[in-house]
N, C-alpha and C positions, 0 to 999 in steps of 0.2 A: 453164337453159343451163349446161353444164359450164364452170367457169372455166378459163382457160388458165394453164398453169404458165410463169411468166416468171422466169428466173434473173437475179440482179443482175449488172450489167455489170462486167467486170474493169477495173482501171485500165489506161488506154491507155499504151503506151510511146512515148516521143518519141525517134526515132532521130537520131543525129548523122550528117549526110550530108557527105561530102567531095567537092567538085567540082574537077575539074582545069581550070585555066585556063592554057594554054600550059605553061610550066615551073613555074608556081606553083600552090599549092593553097589553096582557100578553104574553111574549115571552118564549117559551120552549127552554132551552139551551141544547146543545149536551153534553151527559155525558163524552165524550172524551175530552172536553175542559171546565171543570167546572169553575165557577167564584170563586175567592179567597175571602172567607167570614170570614177569621180569620187572626191573625198575630201570629208569633212564640212567644216563651217565651221571657221575658224581657232580653235585652242585648244579644240576640242570635248572634253568630259570624259565618261568612262564608267568603270564599275567594272572593275577589273583583278584581278590575282592578288595579294591581300594589300595592295592600295593602288589609288590612282587611276591611270587611263591617260589620256593627252592626245594630241590630234592636232596636226599641224604648224601653226605660226603664226609671225609675224614682228613685230619691233619696228621701226617707221618713225619716224625722228626728223629734225629739222631745226634747225640753230642759225643764227640771224641776228644780226648785230652792228651796233650803233649806234656811230658814231665821234663823240667829243666833242673838238674842237680848241680849245686854250687858248693865250693869249699872256700871258706873265709880264712884268709891269712892275715895275721896281725904282726906289724913291724914296730919296733920300739919307738922310732921317731916319725912315724908316718901314720896316717889314718888307715883303717882297715882296708885291705884290698880284697876283691872278690874274683876268684878264678873259676871259670866254668870247667866242670869236670866231665860231665857227659849228659846225654839226653836220652829219653826213652818215650815210648808211646804205650798207653794203656790198651787193653783189649778194644778192638773195634766194636762199637755198640750196634745192636740190632735196631731196626726201625721200630719205633713205638707209636701205636695208633691212638689218637685222641679224638673222641666224638664231640663235635661242637654242640653248643646250646643255641636255641633260637633267641637272639638278643642277649644282652648282658644279664645273667642270672635267670634265664628262662629254662624251659624243659630241654632235655637232650633230644637231638634229632632221632627220628624213628627209622631203623634200618629194615623193618619188616617188609615182606612182599605179601599182597599187592602194595605197591609203593604209595607212600603218603607224601604229598607236597606240603611243605610247611609255609604258613602265611607270615610274611614280614609286615612291618608297620608302615610301609610307604613305598613309593616309587623312587627311581634314581639308581645310582651306582650301588652295587651290592658287594660287600667285603667279607672275607674271612679274617677275623681279628684274633690275636692271641697275645698274652702277657707272660713274661718269664722272670724268674728270679734264679740266677745261676748258683747262688749260695745254698739253695735247697737241693742241689744235686747229690744223689746217692746212687752208687752203681747198681744196687738191687732195685731201686725205684726211680729210674730216670724221669718218669712222667711227673715227678713232684716239682720240677722246675717250671712246668706250665701251670700258672695259677688261674688263668681264664682262657677260654677258646670259644668263640661264638660267631655266628653270621649276623650281619646288621647292615643297615644303609648308612651308618656312621663309621668312618675309618679311625684306626689308632695309628699313630706314627711318632714314636719316641724311643728309638732303639737304645740298647745298652751302649754307653759312651765309649769312645776309643780309650785304649790303654797305652800310656806312655812307656817308652823303653826304659827310662829311669825315673826316679821320683823327684824329690825336692832338690833341685840343683845338681842332680847326678849322684847324690850321696845316699838317698833312701831308695833302695831298690826292692824293698819288700812288697811293693805294689804290683810286681809282676806276677803275682798269684791271682789269676782271674776268678777262680772259684771261691776265694776268700773275700775278695773285694774290700781290702783294707781302705778306710777313708783316706782321701775323698773319692775314691773310685767306686762307682755304683755297679751293682750286679743285676739291676732290674731294667726291663725294657718292654716296649710295645711294638707289635708288628702287624702288618696287614697285607693281604693279597686281594686285588680287585677281581672278583669272579665274573662280573658282567654288568650290564645296564638294562633296566626295565623301565620304560616310560609308557604312560597311558596312550593308547591309540598309535603306538609305534612298534616296529619289529623289535624283538628281543635281541640284544647283543651279548653273545656268550664269549667270554675271554678265556675262561678256564673250564675244561671239560673232563677233569680227572681229579683224584685226590691230590692234595697239596703236600709236597715233600720239602722239609726244611732240615738241612744237614750242615753242621758247623763243628769247629773245634775250639778249645780254649787252652790256656797255659796254666800249668801248676808248677810252683816253685818249691824246691826242697834244698835245705842246707845240711851239709854233712858235718858241720861243726867248725870250730875255730882252732887254728894252730898258730903258735907264736914263732917268729923268726927275728934274729938280730940283724943289724945293719950290714954285717959281713956276709950274709947269706945271699946268694944270687938267685 
């Protein structure tokens, strides 16, 4: 039997069809070139032009405050004594979203879809950095404590210093108010989270694949006043 000559099939073309619906037009798109209707996970890293590129992400933070109320008692022949009266907690704050910039002082990250990958200035470890000043806290505007928030290949790491239980030799206890930051206690600090690592000709290492959450609490001190007792009072 003589074999049949069968030619290879040519690639089929997918036509883009436009339908008229009243005064509007609906365009059918080719499945070979779909429109991007999503964005990757927060802070997704890829290789870019001479450095890492990063997708949109946010810093979510919340500051809660514990109130410590004290009553100062003065005795005739003794230094003032401080007696704790009670404690309380302010309203639990909601999460506040902060949109980072590209580098220190750059443009804010773009959340629009189709997604935009933002070019960084080099390869290496990629960080989300933020700076805080607790003395700027206001309940109506909690975001004011974040003075800077940005993605970069350079980390920040100088947190708000520890707060002692008592002040100078145990006599000056006014420093226990963290939001006031009476000297020498500082209320400013710098923080970072390593998002991943991008090296030329190497696979991307992704350490964080979501928005970053930072939740903490501080102490507030309140004095109810001073009362005087004589030595015979127990």
